N, C-alpha and C positions, 0 to 999 in steps of 0.2 A: 456502942452499935448505931449505925446513922439511919435515919428515917426517911424513907421517901416519900411524897404525896404526888399523886399521879403516876403512879408506877407502869400500867398501863397505857399512856398518852406516850408522844412523841419523845417529848424533854425526857420527862422523869424516867420510862423507861433505859435511855441513853445513860441517864445519871448513874440507875441502879445499876444497870452493865459494868459501867468503867470500875466503880467501884469494888463490886463483884470481883472481875479482872485483877482490881489491885490486892484483892485480900483480905477488903474491911466486909464487914458484918454488917448486913444489910437488912433493916425489913421494908418489904415494899405494900406501900397502902392501897387497897386496892377499893372501889366501889364493886363491880362486879367476882362475888365467889366463883366462881367458873375457868378465870384466872390464875387462882392461885396455885394450882399444881404447875404451871410454864415455871413460877417463880420458886419454888419451891425445889423443883429438877437444876437451876442451876444454883439451888444453895443457899436462900435468901429465905428468914422470916416473911409472913406475910400477916395481915392485917386487913379485915374486913371492914370498915369504917363509913359512914355516911359523913361527908364533914362539916352537914348542919350540926351534929351532934357533938358538940364542943367537950362534954365531960368525955363521951367517951373515945375522943380524940386526945384529952391529955393525957389519959391512962396510956394510950400509947404512945405518945413521947416519953412518958415516964423511964421507958423502959429504952431509952436511949439518948447519947450526950448532945448530937447534933442532927440536925433536921432539913432535907429541900421542900420548901413550900410553894406550892404552885396554887394558884385559884383556881378549880374547874370551871371551864365553861358553863354557861349555863346553855336547855336546849333553847333555841332558836325561835320558837315558837311564842315566848315567853317574852316578857320585859326583862331582858336580860341584862340592863345595868342595878334594876332593884335584885334578881337573883342573886345577881355575881360579888353586889356590896353585902348582901347575905351571909354569902357564904365566907367573904374576905374576914366580915368580921367574927365569925364563929371560929374562924383558923386563929385568929389572933387572941383570943377569948381560951383557947384551950392552951397559949403559952404560958398565961397565968398559973404556977404552980407547976408546972411540968419539970423541972431542973433541967433544963437544955439550958448548955452552955456556948451556945450559936446556932443561927438561921442563916440558909442562902433564900432568898425568895425571887422567882422570877417574877418580870415586870415585862416593860416595854418600852420602847424607844418613842419619846414623845409623848412619856406621862407626864400629865398636865393637869392642875387644877379645871374646876369647870362642874357643868352638867348635861346629863346627853350628849358625853362624847364616848360611848361605848368604851373600849380597853385604855383611852389614855387618860379617862378619870377615874374608873374604877381601882386601876392598879395605882395611881398617882394614892388616892386615898389608901389605898392598903399600903403604901408605902409608907408613909406618914404614921399609920397605926402601929406599923412597926418602931417606926421610929420613937413610938412614942412610949413604945414598954421598956421594961430592962434586959433581956434576953437580947445580946449581941446581935446584931439581923445586918446582913450584907446582901444588897438589892442587882442582882443581873438584869437588866435591860438588852433585851433582844430584840434584833430588827423584825422584817415582815419574814413569815415561815416561807421556807421554800415549799415546806406541803399546803400552804393554801390552795396553790395551782395542784391541788394530787386530784380532786374532783373536775379537771377541766382537761382530764387525758381523751376521754370519751370526743370530746366535742372537738380537741386537737386532731385528733386523727381523720375529723370529717372535713381538717382543713381551716377552722376557723379557731380564734381565741379571744372571749370577750371580756372585757375589762372596764371599768372605771377609772383605770388612770390612763392617765395621756403616754400614748404609743411612745416618747423617746422621755421619760421624767425617768428620772435614776434616783433611786433609792437604797436605803441600809436593807440587805435582806440575806438570809443565814437559813443555814441548815439545823434544825432541831437536834440532830445529832449532835454539833458543833459546841451546841447551846449546852446539853445534856453534860457532854463532856467538861467542860469550860465550869458547870455546877459541881461537879465532880472534884474537881481541881480545888476548888474554893473550900467545898466541905472539910478537903484537909490539911487544910494550911492551918497556919499557928496563929490562935486565939488572939485575935488585936482590940485596943480598947477601942479604936476610932470608928465608927460605920461608916462604909464605904458604897457606892456605886459605878457601877462597872456595866460597859460597852461592849455588846458583844457582836458582830454582824459577820458577813461571809468574805471571802478573799480579795473581791469589789465590790462594788454598788451596782446595781442589772436594773434595767428597765422593760415595759410589757412587753418590748419588742425584744426585748432580750430573751425573755423567756420562750416567746415567737419562734425566734432561728434558734432556739434551743430543742423545741418541742421538732423545727423540721429538719433538723439535723439528727434525733434519733428517731424521727418514725422516716426519714428519706423522701417527705416529699414537702410542698409548699406549705405553710399555715399563715393565716392572712387576722391580722389585728384587727377585732370590731370593738371602739369604744362608744360606750353606752354617754348617753349625754348626759348632763348633770341637772337636769328637771326630769330625768327619769330614773334617777339612783334610788328613790325610797320606792319605786315601784316596784324596779329591778328585784331590790331585795325582800320585797314582798312576794313575789312569784317564785322566790328559793325558796320561801318557806316562812321567812322571818315574821314576828308579830309586827303589828303598827307601830309600837313602842320600840323594838326592838330596829324594823327597818329604819327608824328615824336614827335612832343614836348613829346608830350604823354609817346611816348617812352622812352625819355632820362631821365623823370619825374618818372618812371618807375627805370629807372637803377643807380639814383641817393638814391631812396631808399631802394633797394636789396644791392645796395652796402656801406652801410651806409654812404651816402654822404651827411649827417647832424646832430646836436648833437641833442641828445635826452634830454629831461627837465628833470632834477635831480628831483626838487618836483612840479610836475604836481597838478591843480585842478583834484579831481576824482570825475566822475558823478556816479550816483547810478545805471544803467541800466544797468545789463550783457548782454553780446554778448547772454547768452543761451535765458534769457527772452524777447530779443530782437527778435530772429527768431524763438521762441514759437510763438509770439503777429503775426510775419510776415505768419507764415503756418496758423495761424489761422486766417489769415485774406482772405488765396488765399487759 
């Protein structure tokens, strides 16, 4: 049995679907019980668990041999760093006595030590905690999710695309589905003694201008980039509903990304889904 955390999210669902299609037994771990029927229909077992509850999560882990670990994003109206550190610690505690033989954990490119860098330091600390415990752990660092642009579909329809990224700055981006499929492959790989970190991104690197051009092509209308000045980043995050603490952390994380504050992988695994095909599908659904 393979346990999948975050099965109702983009990456977890893709991993679970790939494993089910390969004939593997899967338990989909969910926060929302209304999503259970969808997974039982696909042939998976389900478990509704709050990841804050280490004891309950450990009992689910005991039913399997391998698990995909995804630290869930916190509500942006909270102190996201504090909340996500708490859930990461709970997931790691649940591994103790679980009997799992291997885990694959989702992380992010640019993960690094520090404080108030959002995902960059939260997931780095998650990686370090996994490395310090006895269950063999493979870390998969993903690029910037294509799905982060989903919420801007309606804006793109009106002819603009607002971003904090410089228009022509190319960064690693990737479809969540490619991340999920890569995680599924790693869950099926033979058990190795060494612990590894893998980088996964899309077929090529993309800029905000590339995103605007993809929207323009899919919508058959011009889409103009509007770059938010650096001194307005925190204010912009707060307008989106972020708490003051979360806005501060996310602005610092954005600054590291823009200023080249982390080393780009030289030999990443490449996904197959292009930005253009992802945006076409997004527009088609919307």
